[in-house]
C-alpha positions in Angstrom: 105.7 -419.1 -135.2 105.3 -418.0 -132.0 108.3 -415.8 -132.0 106.9 -414.1 -135.1 103.7 -413.4 -133.6 105.5 -412.0 -130.6 107.9 -409.6 -133.0 104.6 -408.3 -134.8 102.8 -407.9 -131.5 105.9 -405.8 -130.1 106.2 -404.0 -133.6 102.3 -403.1 -133.3 102.6 -402.3 -129.8 105.7 -399.9 -130.7 103.5 -397.9 -133.3 100.7 -397.4 -131.3 102.7 -396.2 -128.4 104.6 -394.1 -130.6 101.9 -392.7 -132.8 100.0 -391.8 -129.5 103.2 -389.8 -127.9 103.1 -388.0 -131.4 99.6 -387.2 -131.1 99.6 -386.1 -127.5 102.6 -383.7 -128.5 101.0 -382.4 -131.7 97.4 -381.8 -129.8 99.0 -379.9 -127.1 98.9 -376.6 -128.7 95.6 -377.1 -130.5 93.2 -375.6 -127.7 92.0 -372.1 -127.9 93.7 -370.4 -125.3 92.4 -366.7 -126.7 90.2 -366.3 -123.5 90.2 -367.9 -120.1 87.4 -370.0 -119.2 86.4 -368.2 -116.3 83.5 -365.6 -116.3 85.0 -362.1 -115.7 83.5 -358.4 -114.7 83.3 -356.2 -117.6 82.4 -353.3 -115.3 79.0 -351.5 -115.0 76.4 -350.7 -117.5 77.5 -346.8 -117.1 81.0 -347.5 -117.9 79.9 -349.1 -121.8 78.8 -345.8 -123.8 76.4 -346.8 -126.7 78.9 -347.5 -130.0 82.2 -348.0 -128.0 84.3 -351.2 -127.7 86.2 -351.8 -124.9 89.2 -354.2 -124.8 89.8 -356.7 -121.7 93.6 -357.4 -122.5 94.3 -359.9 -120.1 91.1 -361.9 -121.3 91.6 -361.3 -124.9 88.0 -360.1 -125.3 86.3 -357.1 -126.9 83.0 -356.0 -125.1 80.8 -353.6 -127.1 77.1 -352.2 -127.0 74.8 -351.3 -129.5 71.2 -350.7 -129.8 70.4 -354.4 -129.4 72.6 -354.6 -125.8 75.7 -356.1 -124.9 78.1 -358.3 -126.6 81.6 -360.0 -126.5 83.9 -361.3 -129.0 87.4 -362.6 -129.2 90.2 -360.0 -129.4 92.5 -363.0 -131.0 92.7 -364.0 -134.7 91.3 -366.9 -135.8 93.9 -367.6 -138.1 97.1 -368.0 -136.1 96.3 -366.9 -132.9 97.7 -363.4 -132.9 96.1 -360.5 -130.8 94.3 -358.1 -132.9 95.0 -354.2 -133.2 92.6 -351.6 -133.5 92.6 -349.5 -136.7 91.7 -345.9 -135.5 94.6 -344.8 -133.7 92.9 -341.3 -133.2 90.5 -342.7 -130.9 93.1 -344.8 -128.5 92.6 -343.4 -125.0 94.7 -344.1 -122.1 98.6 -344.6 -120.9 98.0 -348.4 -122.2 97.1 -347.7 -125.6 93.8 -348.5 -127.2 91.4 -349.9 -124.6 88.3 -347.9 -125.8 87.3 -347.1 -129.3 84.6 -346.3 -131.6 82.9 -349.4 -133.1 83.2 -348.1 -136.6 87.1 -349.0 -136.4 88.2 -352.1 -137.6 90.4 -354.9 -136.0 93.3 -356.2 -137.9 95.9 -358.9 -137.1 99.2 -357.4 -137.6 100.6 -360.9 -138.3 99.2 -361.5 -141.5 96.4 -358.9 -142.1 93.2 -360.5 -141.6 90.7 -357.7 -141.0 87.4 -358.1 -138.8 84.2 -356.0 -138.9 82.5 -354.5 -136.2 80.7 -357.7 -135.4 83.6 -359.9 -135.9 83.1 -361.0 -139.2 85.8 -361.7 -141.7 86.1 -359.0 -144.1 90.1 -359.8 -145.5 91.9 -363.1 -145.3 93.9 -365.2 -144.8 91.5 -365.7 -141.6 88.0 -367.4 -142.8 86.4 -367.9 -139.6 84.6 -365.0 -137.6 85.7 -364.0 -134.2 83.8 -366.0 -131.7 81.1 -364.4 -129.6 80.7 -364.8 -125.9 77.7 -365.1 -123.5 77.3 -361.7 -121.6 75.0 -361.3 -118.6 73.8 -358.2 -116.9 72.4 -358.3 -113.3 72.2 -355.5 -111.3 74.0 -353.1 -113.5 77.1 -355.2 -113.3 78.4 -356.8 -116.9 79.8 -360.5 -116.8 81.1 -362.3 -119.8 81.8 -365.9 -120.1 84.3 -366.7 -122.7 83.3 -370.4 -122.1 80.0 -370.1 -123.6 80.1 -369.2 -127.1 76.9 -367.7 -128.5 75.6 -366.4 -132.1 77.1 -363.3 -133.1 73.7 -361.8 -133.2 73.1 -362.5 -129.5 72.7 -359.6 -127.2 72.1 -359.1 -123.3 70.0 -356.3 -122.8 71.0 -354.0 -119.8 69.4 -351.1 -118.2 
């Protein structure tokens, strides 16, 4: 009986260890790595005209300014984590492509066609989760985005 009990315990142990190993492997890619957790500078207030988005590609974040103030949201599709693209090519400027665009343009995921409105809301699937918005602070005319702090899509940071 002692051998039987030991065999069951060994089997249980191996099952638990095996399951833990699988869980660790599977969940490794589950984190949201669309934006680093470190706050970053989005320039000065004067660099952000009303009604224009600016893409910060290294952080995969879009910063916009509307009559309510400044806001920032992810530039990564919530469906399968692909970088979004702007759908208003005539407004693309600069040698690196779209870095500044009118907020009337839509963002689209090239991978499966999900589309998002000017506030990050889903307007075409397969994505069904809106783009997360991040905390924006304005101090002494300098804009800082904190991707580790998510906020409601309606939150704006006033800046003069």
